[in-house]
mmCIF file of the N, C-alpha and C atoms, coordinates in Angstrom:
data_MODEL
# 
_entry.id   MODEL 
# 
loop_
_atom_site.group_PDB 
_atom_site.id 
_atom_site.type_symbol 
_atom_site.label_atom_id 
_atom_site.label_alt_id 
_atom_site.label_comp_id 
_atom_site.label_asym_id 
_atom_site.label_entity_id 
_atom_site.label_seq_id 
_atom_site.pdbx_PDB_ins_code 
_atom_site.Cartn_x 
_atom_site.Cartn_y 
_atom_site.Cartn_z 
_atom_site.occupancy 
_atom_site.B_iso_or_equiv 
_atom_site.pdbx_formal_charge 
_atom_site.auth_seq_id 
_atom_site.auth_comp_id 
_atom_site.auth_asym_id 
_atom_site.auth_atom_id 
_atom_site.pdbx_PDB_model_num 
ATOM 1   N N  . UNK A 1 1  ? -22.186 13.081 6.908  1.00 0.00 ? 1  UNK A N  1 
ATOM 2   C CA . UNK A 1 1  ? -20.906 13.147 6.772  1.00 0.00 ? 1  UNK A CA 1 
ATOM 3   C C  . UNK A 1 1  ? -20.380 14.146 7.806  1.00 0.00 ? 1  UNK A C  1 
ATOM 4   N N  . UNK A 1 2  ? -19.223 13.565 8.689  1.00 0.00 ? 2  UNK A N  1 
ATOM 5   C CA . UNK A 1 2  ? -18.884 14.300 9.959  1.00 0.00 ? 2  UNK A CA 1 
ATOM 6   C C  . UNK A 1 2  ? -17.689 15.037 9.414  1.00 0.00 ? 2  UNK A C  1 
ATOM 7   N N  . UNK A 1 3  ? -17.906 16.242 9.360  1.00 0.00 ? 3  UNK A N  1 
ATOM 8   C CA . UNK A 1 3  ? -16.815 17.462 8.940  1.00 0.00 ? 3  UNK A CA 1 
ATOM 9   C C  . UNK A 1 3  ? -15.769 17.785 9.911  1.00 0.00 ? 3  UNK A C  1 
ATOM 10  N N  . UNK A 1 4  ? -16.158 17.379 11.234 1.00 0.00 ? 4  UNK A N  1 
ATOM 11  C CA . UNK A 1 4  ? -15.063 17.551 12.171 1.00 0.00 ? 4  UNK A CA 1 
ATOM 12  C C  . UNK A 1 4  ? -13.981 16.783 12.246 1.00 0.00 ? 4  UNK A C  1 
ATOM 13  N N  . UNK A 1 5  ? -14.175 15.514 11.504 1.00 0.00 ? 5  UNK A N  1 
ATOM 14  C CA . UNK A 1 5  ? -12.992 14.537 11.645 1.00 0.00 ? 5  UNK A CA 1 
ATOM 15  C C  . UNK A 1 5  ? -12.143 14.912 10.092 1.00 0.00 ? 5  UNK A C  1 
ATOM 16  N N  . UNK A 1 6  ? -10.784 15.062 10.193 1.00 0.00 ? 6  UNK A N  1 
ATOM 17  C CA . UNK A 1 6  ? -9.838  15.335 8.958  1.00 0.00 ? 6  UNK A CA 1 
ATOM 18  C C  . UNK A 1 6  ? -9.529  13.988 8.661  1.00 0.00 ? 6  UNK A C  1 
ATOM 19  N N  . UNK A 1 7  ? -9.854  13.396 7.631  1.00 0.00 ? 7  UNK A N  1 
ATOM 20  C CA . UNK A 1 7  ? -9.420  12.222 7.106  1.00 0.00 ? 7  UNK A CA 1 
ATOM 21  C C  . UNK A 1 7  ? -8.696  11.929 6.140  1.00 0.00 ? 7  UNK A C  1 
ATOM 22  N N  . UNK A 1 8  ? -7.866  13.368 5.823  1.00 0.00 ? 8  UNK A N  1 
ATOM 23  C CA . UNK A 1 8  ? -6.775  13.746 4.930  1.00 0.00 ? 8  UNK A CA 1 
ATOM 24  C C  . UNK A 1 8  ? -5.552  13.514 5.308  1.00 0.00 ? 8  UNK A C  1 
ATOM 25  N N  . UNK A 1 9  ? -4.534  13.018 4.942  1.00 0.00 ? 9  UNK A N  1 
ATOM 26  C CA . UNK A 1 9  ? -3.107  12.891 5.037  1.00 0.00 ? 9  UNK A CA 1 
ATOM 27  C C  . UNK A 1 9  ? -2.406  13.081 4.089  1.00 0.00 ? 9  UNK A C  1 
ATOM 28  N N  . UNK A 1 10 ? -1.122  13.748 4.160  1.00 0.00 ? 10 UNK A N  1 
ATOM 29  C CA . UNK A 1 10 ? -0.422  14.036 3.037  1.00 0.00 ? 10 UNK A CA 1 
ATOM 30  C C  . UNK A 1 10 ? 1.214   13.822 3.400  1.00 0.00 ? 10 UNK A C  1 
ATOM 31  N N  . UNK A 1 11 ? 1.618   12.884 2.705  1.00 0.00 ? 11 UNK A N  1 
ATOM 32  C CA . UNK A 1 11 ? 2.914   12.511 2.872  1.00 0.00 ? 11 UNK A CA 1 
ATOM 33  C C  . UNK A 1 11 ? 3.814   12.610 1.915  1.00 0.00 ? 11 UNK A C  1 
ATOM 34  N N  . UNK A 1 12 ? 5.148   12.760 2.185  1.00 0.00 ? 12 UNK A N  1 
ATOM 35  C CA . UNK A 1 12 ? 6.219   12.776 0.478  1.00 0.00 ? 12 UNK A CA 1 
ATOM 36  C C  . UNK A 1 12 ? 6.970   11.514 0.997  1.00 0.00 ? 12 UNK A C  1 
ATOM 37  N N  . UNK A 1 13 ? 6.672   10.573 -0.014 1.00 0.00 ? 13 UNK A N  1 
ATOM 38  C CA . UNK A 1 13 ? 7.355   9.303  -0.042 1.00 0.00 ? 13 UNK A CA 1 
ATOM 39  C C  . UNK A 1 13 ? 8.585   9.327  -0.978 1.00 0.00 ? 13 UNK A C  1 
ATOM 40  N N  . UNK A 1 14 ? 9.493   8.950  -0.264 1.00 0.00 ? 14 UNK A N  1 
ATOM 41  C CA . UNK A 1 14 ? 10.923  8.855  -0.607 1.00 0.00 ? 14 UNK A CA 1 
ATOM 42  C C  . UNK A 1 14 ? 11.372  7.101  -0.861 1.00 0.00 ? 14 UNK A C  1 
ATOM 43  N N  . UNK A 1 15 ? 11.954  6.896  -2.134 1.00 0.00 ? 15 UNK A N  1 
ATOM 44  C CA . UNK A 1 15 ? 12.566  5.785  -2.379 1.00 0.00 ? 15 UNK A CA 1 
ATOM 45  C C  . UNK A 1 15 ? 13.940  5.683  -2.532 1.00 0.00 ? 15 UNK A C  1 
ATOM 46  N N  . UNK A 1 16 ? 14.698  4.625  -1.894 1.00 0.00 ? 16 UNK A N  1 
ATOM 47  C CA . UNK A 1 16 ? 16.211  4.852  -2.278 1.00 0.00 ? 16 UNK A CA 1 
ATOM 48  C C  . UNK A 1 16 ? 16.627  3.310  -2.502 1.00 0.00 ? 16 UNK A C  1 
ATOM 49  N N  . UNK A 1 17 ? 17.420  2.912  -3.369 1.00 0.00 ? 17 UNK A N  1 
ATOM 50  C CA . UNK A 1 17 ? 17.941  1.903  -3.787 1.00 0.00 ? 17 UNK A CA 1 
ATOM 51  C C  . UNK A 1 17 ? 19.230  1.607  -3.421 1.00 0.00 ? 17 UNK A C  1 
ATOM 52  N N  . UNK A 1 18 ? 19.453  0.470  -2.894 1.00 0.00 ? 18 UNK A N  1 
ATOM 53  C CA . UNK A 1 18 ? 20.915  0.309  -2.340 1.00 0.00 ? 18 UNK A CA 1 
ATOM 54  C C  . UNK A 1 18 ? 21.366  -1.038 -3.066 1.00 0.00 ? 18 UNK A C  1 
ATOM 55  N N  . UNK A 1 19 ? 22.786  -1.347 -2.904 1.00 0.00 ? 19 UNK A N  1 
ATOM 56  C CA . UNK A 1 19 ? 23.284  -2.348 -3.334 1.00 0.00 ? 19 UNK A CA 1 
ATOM 57  C C  . UNK A 1 19 ? 23.685  -3.438 -2.291 1.00 0.00 ? 19 UNK A C  1 
ATOM 58  N N  . UNK A 1 20 ? 22.923  -4.515 -2.146 1.00 0.00 ? 20 UNK A N  1 
ATOM 59  C CA . UNK A 1 20 ? 23.439  -5.389 -1.141 1.00 0.00 ? 20 UNK A CA 1 
ATOM 60  C C  . UNK A 1 20 ? 24.218  -6.720 -1.933 1.00 0.00 ? 20 UNK A C  1 
ATOM 61  N N  . UNK A 1 21 ? 25.330  -6.640 -1.988 1.00 0.00 ? 21 UNK A N  1 
ATOM 62  C CA . UNK A 1 21 ? 26.043  -7.929 -2.703 1.00 0.00 ? 21 UNK A CA 1 
ATOM 63  C C  . UNK A 1 21 ? 25.746  -7.882 -3.999 1.00 0.00 ? 21 UNK A C  1 
ATOM 64  N N  . UNK A 1 22 ? 25.310  -7.266 -4.708 1.00 0.00 ? 22 UNK A N  1 
ATOM 65  C CA . UNK A 1 22 ? 24.714  -7.157 -6.087 1.00 0.00 ? 22 UNK A CA 1 
ATOM 66  C C  . UNK A 1 22 ? 23.291  -7.559 -6.163 1.00 0.00 ? 22 UNK A C  1 
ATOM 67  N N  . UNK A 1 23 ? 22.619  -7.354 -5.144 1.00 0.00 ? 23 UNK A N  1 
ATOM 68  C CA . UNK A 1 23 ? 21.072  -7.628 -5.105 1.00 0.00 ? 23 UNK A CA 1 
ATOM 69  C C  . UNK A 1 23 ? 20.519  -6.164 -4.640 1.00 0.00 ? 23 UNK A C  1 
ATOM 70  N N  . UNK A 1 24 ? 19.456  -5.756 -5.070 1.00 0.00 ? 24 UNK A N  1 
ATOM 71  C CA . UNK A 1 24 ? 18.835  -4.625 -5.085 1.00 0.00 ? 24 UNK A CA 1 
ATOM 72  C C  . UNK A 1 24 ? 18.084  -4.411 -3.498 1.00 0.00 ? 24 UNK A C  1 
ATOM 73  N N  . UNK A 1 25 ? 18.354  -3.645 -2.574 1.00 0.00 ? 25 UNK A N  1 
ATOM 74  C CA . UNK A 1 25 ? 17.691  -3.212 -1.350 1.00 0.00 ? 25 UNK A CA 1 
ATOM 75  C C  . UNK A 1 25 ? 17.114  -1.677 -1.429 1.00 0.00 ? 25 UNK A C  1 
ATOM 76  N N  . UNK A 1 26 ? 15.819  -1.948 -1.313 1.00 0.00 ? 26 UNK A N  1 
ATOM 77  C CA . UNK A 1 26 ? 14.953  -0.838 -1.218 1.00 0.00 ? 26 UNK A CA 1 
ATOM 78  C C  . UNK A 1 26 ? 14.633  -0.407 0.244  1.00 0.00 ? 26 UNK A C  1 
ATOM 79  N N  . UNK A 1 27 ? 14.844  0.889  0.282  1.00 0.00 ? 27 UNK A N  1 
ATOM 80  C CA . UNK A 1 27 ? 14.372  1.687  1.566  1.00 0.00 ? 27 UNK A CA 1 
ATOM 81  C C  . UNK A 1 27 ? 13.257  2.722  1.160  1.00 0.00 ? 27 UNK A C  1 
ATOM 82  N N  . UNK A 1 28 ? 12.170  2.932  2.019  1.00 0.00 ? 28 UNK A N  1 
ATOM 83  C CA . UNK A 1 28 ? 11.273  3.889  1.710  1.00 0.00 ? 28 UNK A CA 1 
ATOM 84  C C  . UNK A 1 28 ? 11.215  4.831  2.900  1.00 0.00 ? 28 UNK A C  1 
ATOM 85  N N  . UNK A 1 29 ? 10.853  5.971  2.811  1.00 0.00 ? 29 UNK A N  1 
ATOM 86  C CA . UNK A 1 29 ? 10.391  6.992  4.110  1.00 0.00 ? 29 UNK A CA 1 
ATOM 87  C C  . UNK A 1 29 ? 9.268   7.662  3.483  1.00 0.00 ? 29 UNK A C  1 
ATOM 88  N N  . UNK A 1 30 ? 8.526   7.886  4.780  1.00 0.00 ? 30 UNK A N  1 
ATOM 89  C CA . UNK A 1 30 ? 7.368   8.809  4.557  1.00 0.00 ? 30 UNK A CA 1 
ATOM 90  C C  . UNK A 1 30 ? 7.348   10.031 5.213  1.00 0.00 ? 30 UNK A C  1 
ATOM 91  N N  . UNK A 1 31 ? 7.329   11.062 4.929  1.00 0.00 ? 31 UNK A N  1 
ATOM 92  C CA . UNK A 1 31 ? 7.626   12.238 5.757  1.00 0.00 ? 31 UNK A CA 1 
ATOM 93  C C  . UNK A 1 31 ? 6.398   13.344 5.565  1.00 0.00 ? 31 UNK A C  1 
ATOM 94  N N  . UNK A 1 32 ? 5.895   13.782 6.811  1.00 0.00 ? 32 UNK A N  1 
ATOM 95  C CA . UNK A 1 32 ? 4.698   14.266 6.816  1.00 0.00 ? 32 UNK A CA 1 
ATOM 96  C C  . UNK A 1 32 ? 4.812   15.693 6.095  1.00 0.00 ? 32 UNK A C  1 
ATOM 97  N N  . UNK A 1 33 ? 3.964   16.490 5.362  1.00 0.00 ? 33 UNK A N  1 
ATOM 98  C CA . UNK A 1 33 ? 4.130   17.497 4.745  1.00 0.00 ? 33 UNK A CA 1 
ATOM 99  C C  . UNK A 1 33 ? 4.635   18.646 5.545  1.00 0.00 ? 33 UNK A C  1 
ATOM 100 N N  . UNK A 1 34 ? 4.240   18.629 6.906  1.00 0.00 ? 34 UNK A N  1 
ATOM 101 C CA . UNK A 1 34 ? 4.762   19.871 7.638  1.00 0.00 ? 34 UNK A CA 1 
ATOM 102 C C  . UNK A 1 34 ? 6.234   19.664 8.340  1.00 0.00 ? 34 UNK A C  1 
ATOM 103 N N  . UNK A 1 35 ? 6.752   18.298 7.731  1.00 0.00 ? 35 UNK A N  1 
ATOM 104 C CA . UNK A 1 35 ? 8.056   18.086 8.374  1.00 0.00 ? 35 UNK A CA 1 
ATOM 105 C C  . UNK A 1 35 ? 8.080   17.595 9.588  1.00 0.00 ? 35 UNK A C  1 
ATOM 106 N N  . UNK A 1 36 ? 7.166   17.359 10.584 1.00 0.00 ? 36 UNK A N  1 
ATOM 107 C CA . UNK A 1 36 ? 7.168   16.938 11.733 1.00 0.00 ? 36 UNK A CA 1 
ATOM 108 C C  . UNK A 1 36 ? 7.136   15.517 12.109 1.00 0.00 ? 36 UNK A C  1 
ATOM 109 N N  . UNK A 1 37 ? 6.697   14.679 11.005 1.00 0.00 ? 37 UNK A N  1 
ATOM 110 C CA . UNK A 1 37 ? 7.082   13.173 11.199 1.00 0.00 ? 37 UNK A CA 1 
ATOM 111 C C  . UNK A 1 37 ? 7.469   12.549 10.143 1.00 0.00 ? 37 UNK A C  1 
ATOM 112 N N  . UNK A 1 38 ? 8.384   11.567 10.422 1.00 0.00 ? 38 UNK A N  1 
ATOM 113 C CA . UNK A 1 38 ? 9.191   10.900 9.500  1.00 0.00 ? 38 UNK A CA 1 
ATOM 114 C C  . UNK A 1 38 ? 9.294   9.375  9.590  1.00 0.00 ? 38 UNK A C  1 
ATOM 115 N N  . UNK A 1 39 ? 8.738   8.416  9.042  1.00 0.00 ? 39 UNK A N  1 
ATOM 116 C CA . UNK A 1 39 ? 8.638   6.952  8.988  1.00 0.00 ? 39 UNK A CA 1 
ATOM 117 C C  . UNK A 1 39 ? 9.804   6.452  8.062  1.00 0.00 ? 39 UNK A C  1 
ATOM 118 N N  . UNK A 1 40 ? 10.612  5.470  8.549  1.00 0.00 ? 40 UNK A N  1 
ATOM 119 C CA . UNK A 1 40 ? 11.567  4.914  7.832  1.00 0.00 ? 40 UNK A CA 1 
ATOM 120 C C  . UNK A 1 40 ? 11.426  3.280  7.540  1.00 0.00 ? 40 UNK A C  1 
ATOM 121 N N  . UNK A 1 41 ? 11.300  2.669  6.477  1.00 0.00 ? 41 UNK A N  1 
ATOM 122 C CA . UNK A 1 41 ? 11.143  1.582  6.143  1.00 0.00 ? 41 UNK A CA 1 
ATOM 123 C C  . UNK A 1 41 ? 12.117  0.699  5.146  1.00 0.00 ? 41 UNK A C  1 
ATOM 124 N N  . UNK A 1 42 ? 12.493  -0.553 5.691  1.00 0.00 ? 42 UNK A N  1 
ATOM 125 C CA . UNK A 1 42 ? 13.229  -1.170 4.901  1.00 0.00 ? 42 UNK A CA 1 
ATOM 126 C C  . UNK A 1 42 ? 12.546  -2.375 4.247  1.00 0.00 ? 42 UNK A C  1 
ATOM 127 N N  . UNK A 1 43 ? 12.058  -2.043 2.958  1.00 0.00 ? 43 UNK A N  1 
ATOM 128 C CA . UNK A 1 43 ? 11.360  -2.844 2.122  1.00 0.00 ? 43 UNK A CA 1 
ATOM 129 C C  . UNK A 1 43 ? 9.718   -2.320 2.027  1.00 0.00 ? 43 UNK A C  1 
ATOM 130 N N  . UNK A 1 44 ? 9.285   -2.911 0.891  1.00 0.00 ? 44 UNK A N  1 
ATOM 131 C CA . UNK A 1 44 ? 7.990   -2.618 0.518  1.00 0.00 ? 44 UNK A CA 1 
ATOM 132 C C  . UNK A 1 44 ? 7.038   -3.216 1.481  1.00 0.00 ? 44 UNK A C  1 
ATOM 133 N N  . UNK A 1 45 ? 7.124   -4.374 2.161  1.00 0.00 ? 45 UNK A N  1 
ATOM 134 C CA . UNK A 1 45 ? 6.128   -5.179 2.974  1.00 0.00 ? 45 UNK A CA 1 
ATOM 135 C C  . UNK A 1 45 ? 6.140   -4.126 4.408  1.00 0.00 ? 45 UNK A C  1 
ATOM 136 N N  . UNK A 1 46 ? 7.302   -3.524 4.596  1.00 0.00 ? 46 UNK A N  1 
ATOM 137 C CA . UNK A 1 46 ? 7.173   -3.012 5.702  1.00 0.00 ? 46 UNK A CA 1 
ATOM 138 C C  . UNK A 1 46 ? 6.182   -1.529 5.770  1.00 0.00 ? 46 UNK A C  1 
ATOM 139 N N  . UNK A 1 47 ? 6.669   -1.080 4.560  1.00 0.00 ? 47 UNK A N  1 
ATOM 140 C CA . UNK A 1 47 ? 5.625   0.233  4.056  1.00 0.00 ? 47 UNK A CA 1 
ATOM 141 C C  . UNK A 1 47 ? 4.330   -0.063 4.209  1.00 0.00 ? 47 UNK A C  1 
ATOM 142 N N  . UNK A 1 48 ? 3.985   -1.151 3.152  1.00 0.00 ? 48 UNK A N  1 
ATOM 143 C CA . UNK A 1 48 ? 2.556   -1.485 3.188  1.00 0.00 ? 48 UNK A CA 1 
ATOM 144 C C  . UNK A 1 48 ? 1.836   -1.844 4.532  1.00 0.00 ? 48 UNK A C  1 
ATOM 145 N N  . UNK A 1 49 ? 2.608   -2.603 5.559  1.00 0.00 ? 49 UNK A N  1 
ATOM 146 C CA . UNK A 1 49 ? 2.242   -2.813 6.808  1.00 0.00 ? 49 UNK A CA 1 
ATOM 147 C C  . UNK A 1 49 ? 1.697   -1.823 7.619  1.00 0.00 ? 49 UNK A C  1 
ATOM 148 N N  . UNK A 1 50 ? 2.966   -0.608 7.438  1.00 0.00 ? 50 UNK A N  1 
ATOM 149 C CA . UNK A 1 50 ? 2.577   0.565  8.205  1.00 0.00 ? 50 UNK A CA 1 
ATOM 150 C C  . UNK A 1 50 ? 1.083   1.366  7.849  1.00 0.00 ? 50 UNK A C  1 
ATOM 151 N N  . UNK A 1 51 ? 1.246   1.155  6.341  1.00 0.00 ? 51 UNK A N  1 
ATOM 152 C CA . UNK A 1 51 ? -0.128  1.991  5.826  1.00 0.00 ? 51 UNK A CA 1 
ATOM 153 C C  . UNK A 1 51 ? -1.455  1.195  6.196  1.00 0.00 ? 51 UNK A C  1 
ATOM 154 N N  . UNK A 1 52 ? -1.389  -0.026 6.168  1.00 0.00 ? 52 UNK A N  1 
ATOM 155 C CA . UNK A 1 52 ? -2.606  -0.709 6.814  1.00 0.00 ? 52 UNK A CA 1 
ATOM 156 C C  . UNK A 1 52 ? -2.920  -0.289 8.013  1.00 0.00 ? 52 UNK A C  1 
ATOM 157 N N  . UNK A 1 53 ? -1.746  -0.696 8.990  1.00 0.00 ? 53 UNK A N  1 
ATOM 158 C CA . UNK A 1 53 ? -1.966  -0.278 10.404 1.00 0.00 ? 53 UNK A CA 1 
ATOM 159 C C  . UNK A 1 53 ? -2.481  1.078  10.593 1.00 0.00 ? 53 UNK A C  1 
ATOM 160 N N  . UNK A 1 54 ? -2.021  2.118  9.714  1.00 0.00 ? 54 UNK A N  1 
ATOM 161 C CA . UNK A 1 54 ? -2.241  3.661  10.062 1.00 0.00 ? 54 UNK A CA 1 
ATOM 162 C C  . UNK A 1 54 ? -3.893  3.855  9.367  1.00 0.00 ? 54 UNK A C  1 
ATOM 163 N N  . UNK A 1 55 ? -4.096  3.503  8.147  1.00 0.00 ? 55 UNK A N  1 
ATOM 164 C CA . UNK A 1 55 ? -5.311  3.749  7.933  1.00 0.00 ? 55 UNK A CA 1 
ATOM 165 C C  . UNK A 1 55 ? -6.426  2.903  8.802  1.00 0.00 ? 55 UNK A C  1 
ATOM 166 N N  . UNK A 1 56 ? -6.108  1.715  9.391  1.00 0.00 ? 56 UNK A N  1 
ATOM 167 C CA . UNK A 1 56 ? -7.104  1.019  10.191 1.00 0.00 ? 56 UNK A CA 1 
ATOM 168 C C  . UNK A 1 56 ? -7.276  1.945  11.579 1.00 0.00 ? 56 UNK A C  1 
ATOM 169 N N  . UNK A 1 57 ? -6.125  2.499  11.772 1.00 0.00 ? 57 UNK A N  1 
ATOM 170 C CA . UNK A 1 57 ? -6.171  3.435  12.949 1.00 0.00 ? 57 UNK A CA 1 
ATOM 171 C C  . UNK A 1 57 ? -7.354  4.787  12.853 1.00 0.00 ? 57 UNK A C  1 
ATOM 172 N N  . UNK A 1 58 ? -7.002  5.307  11.745 1.00 0.00 ? 58 UNK A N  1 
ATOM 173 C CA . UNK A 1 58 ? -7.781  6.435  11.372 1.00 0.00 ? 58 UNK A CA 1 
ATOM 174 C C  . UNK A 1 58 ? -8.950  5.984  11.313 1.00 0.00 ? 58 UNK A C  1 
ATOM 175 N N  . UNK A 1 59 ? -9.689  4.524  10.636 1.00 0.00 ? 59 UNK A N  1 
ATOM 176 C CA . UNK A 1 59 ? -10.920 4.338  10.651 1.00 0.00 ? 59 UNK A CA 1 
ATOM 177 C C  . UNK A 1 59 ? -11.582 3.989  12.059 1.00 0.00 ? 59 UNK A C  1 
ATOM 178 N N  . UNK A 1 60 ? -10.781 3.599  13.097 1.00 0.00 ? 60 UNK A N  1 
ATOM 179 C CA . UNK A 1 60 ? -11.254 3.487  14.162 1.00 0.00 ? 60 UNK A CA 1 
ATOM 180 C C  . UNK A 1 60 ? -11.488 4.681  15.116 1.00 0.00 ? 60 UNK A C  1 
ATOM 181 N N  . UNK A 1 61 ? -10.313 5.689  14.836 1.00 0.00 ? 61 UNK A N  1 
ATOM 182 C CA . UNK A 1 61 ? -10.705 7.156  15.033 1.00 0.00 ? 61 UNK A CA 1 
ATOM 183 C C  . UNK A 1 61 ? -11.937 7.765  14.712 1.00 0.00 ? 61 UNK A C  1 
ATOM 184 N N  . UNK A 1 62 ? -12.208 7.451  13.259 1.00 0.00 ? 62 UNK A N  1 
ATOM 185 C CA . UNK A 1 62 ? -13.392 8.109  12.731 1.00 0.00 ? 62 UNK A CA 1 
ATOM 186 C C  . UNK A 1 62 ? -14.728 7.499  13.289 1.00 0.00 ? 62 UNK A C  1 
ATOM 187 N N  . UNK A 1 63 ? -14.581 6.010  13.605 1.00 0.00 ? 63 UNK A N  1 
ATOM 188 C CA . UNK A 1 63 ? -15.683 5.525  14.192 1.00 0.00 ? 63 UNK A CA 1 
ATOM 189 C C  . UNK A 1 63 ? -16.073 6.010  15.394 1.00 0.00 ? 63 UNK A C  1 
ATOM 190 N N  . UNK A 1 64 ? -14.907 6.247  16.298 1.00 0.00 ? 64 UNK A N  1 
ATOM 191 C CA . UNK A 1 64 ? -15.244 6.688  17.473 1.00 0.00 ? 64 UNK A CA 1 
ATOM 192 C C  . UNK A 1 64 ? -15.735 8.204  17.700 1.00 0.00 ? 64 UNK A C  1 
ATOM 193 N N  . UNK A 1 65 ? -15.377 9.020  16.761 1.00 0.00 ? 65 UNK A N  1 
ATOM 194 C CA . UNK A 1 65 ? -15.620 10.368 16.631 1.00 0.00 ? 65 UNK A CA 1 
ATOM 195 C C  . UNK A 1 65 ? -17.224 10.530 16.084 1.00 0.00 ? 65 UNK A C  1 
ATOM 196 N N  . UNK A 1 66 ? -17.482 9.408  15.366 1.00 0.00 ? 66 UNK A N  1 
ATOM 197 C CA . UNK A 1 66 ? -19.081 9.517  14.740 1.00 0.00 ? 66 UNK A CA 1 
ATOM 198 C C  . UNK A 1 66 ? -20.006 9.001  15.737 1.00 0.00 ? 66 UNK A C  1 
ATOM 199 N N  . UNK A 1 67 ? -19.363 8.104  16.528 1.00 0.00 ? 67 UNK A N  1 
ATOM 200 C CA . UNK A 1 67 ? -20.137 7.601  17.700 1.00 0.00 ? 67 UNK A CA 1 
ATOM 201 C C  . UNK A 1 67 ? -20.448 8.553  18.911 1.00 0.00 ? 67 UNK A C  1 
ATOM 202 N N  . UNK A 1 68 ? -19.255 9.326  19.228 1.00 0.00 ? 68 UNK A N  1 
ATOM 203 C CA . UNK A 1 68 ? -19.449 10.337 20.047 1.00 0.00 ? 68 UNK A CA 1 
ATOM 204 C C  . UNK A 1 68 ? -20.268 11.420 19.764 1.00 0.00 ? 68 UNK A C  1 
ATOM 205 N N  . UNK A 1 69 ? -20.284 11.947 18.532 1.00 0.00 ? 69 UNK A N  1 
ATOM 206 C CA . UNK A 1 69 ? -21.457 12.917 18.082 1.00 0.00 ? 69 UNK A CA 1 
ATOM 207 C C  . UNK A 1 69 ? -22.531 12.471 17.938 1.00 0.00 ? 69 UNK A C  1 
ATOM 208 N N  . UNK A 1 70 ? -23.050 11.239 17.570 1.00 0.00 ? 70 UNK A N  1 
ATOM 209 C CA . UNK A 1 70 ? -24.219 10.717 17.687 1.00 0.00 ? 70 UNK A CA 1 
ATOM 210 C C  . UNK A 1 70 ? -25.181 10.504 18.936 1.00 0.00 ? 70 UNK A C  1 
ATOM 211 N N  . UNK A 1 71 ? -24.070 10.561 19.916 1.00 0.00 ? 71 UNK A N  1 
ATOM 212 C CA . UNK A 1 71 ? -24.446 10.256 21.366 1.00 0.00 ? 71 UNK A CA 1 
ATOM 213 C C  . UNK A 1 71 ? -24.691 11.473 21.876 1.00 0.00 ? 71 UNK A C  1 
ATOM 214 N N  . UNK A 1 72 ? -24.015 12.780 21.505 1.00 0.00 ? 72 UNK A N  1 
ATOM 215 C CA . UNK A 1 72 ? -24.347 13.966 22.154 1.00 0.00 ? 72 UNK A CA 1 
ATOM 216 C C  . UNK A 1 72 ? -25.368 14.700 21.687 1.00 0.00 ? 72 UNK A C  1 
ATOM 217 N N  . UNK A 1 73 ? -25.834 14.005 20.158 1.00 0.00 ? 73 UNK A N  1 
ATOM 218 C CA . UNK A 1 73 ? -27.257 14.645 19.872 1.00 0.00 ? 73 UNK A CA 1 
ATOM 219 C C  . UNK A 1 73 ? -28.534 14.122 20.354 1.00 0.00 ? 73 UNK A C  1 
ATOM 220 N N  . UNK A 1 74 ? -28.525 12.662 21.266 1.00 0.00 ? 74 UNK A N  1 
ATOM 221 C CA . UNK A 1 74 ? -29.311 11.937 21.565 1.00 0.00 ? 74 UNK A CA 1 
ATOM 222 C C  . UNK A 1 74 ? -30.077 12.959 22.911 1.00 0.00 ? 74 UNK A C  1 
ATOM 223 N N  . UNK A 1 75 ? -31.303 13.094 22.693 1.00 0.00 ? 75 UNK A N  1 
ATOM 224 C CA . UNK A 1 75 ? -31.916 13.907 24.104 1.00 0.00 ? 75 UNK A CA 1 
ATOM 225 C C  . UNK A 1 75 ? -31.757 12.928 25.281 1.00 0.00 ? 75 UNK A C  1 
ATOM 226 N N  . UNK A 1 76 ? -31.860 13.605 26.363 1.00 0.00 ? 76 UNK A N  1 
ATOM 227 C CA . UNK A 1 76 ? -31.600 12.951 27.445 1.00 0.00 ? 76 UNK A CA 1 
ATOM 228 C C  . UNK A 1 76 ? -32.946 12.905 28.322 1.00 0.00 ? 76 UNK A C  1 
# 
């Protein structure tokens, strides 16, 4: 296991329901626990799309980090 790659992220999830001519409209936001980053979404599909993209990006970064570490260990 590669311990140099931090794969943990923590966010505060906020849900807000608004009325749209009698129809519920949901807004979501994710805010990093350090308060530096906030993402806002109109509807659950947009939130899920972001999470899929974000986790895929973390997976790719982890793969690159693991590959780089393995290449450094190879004798030249």
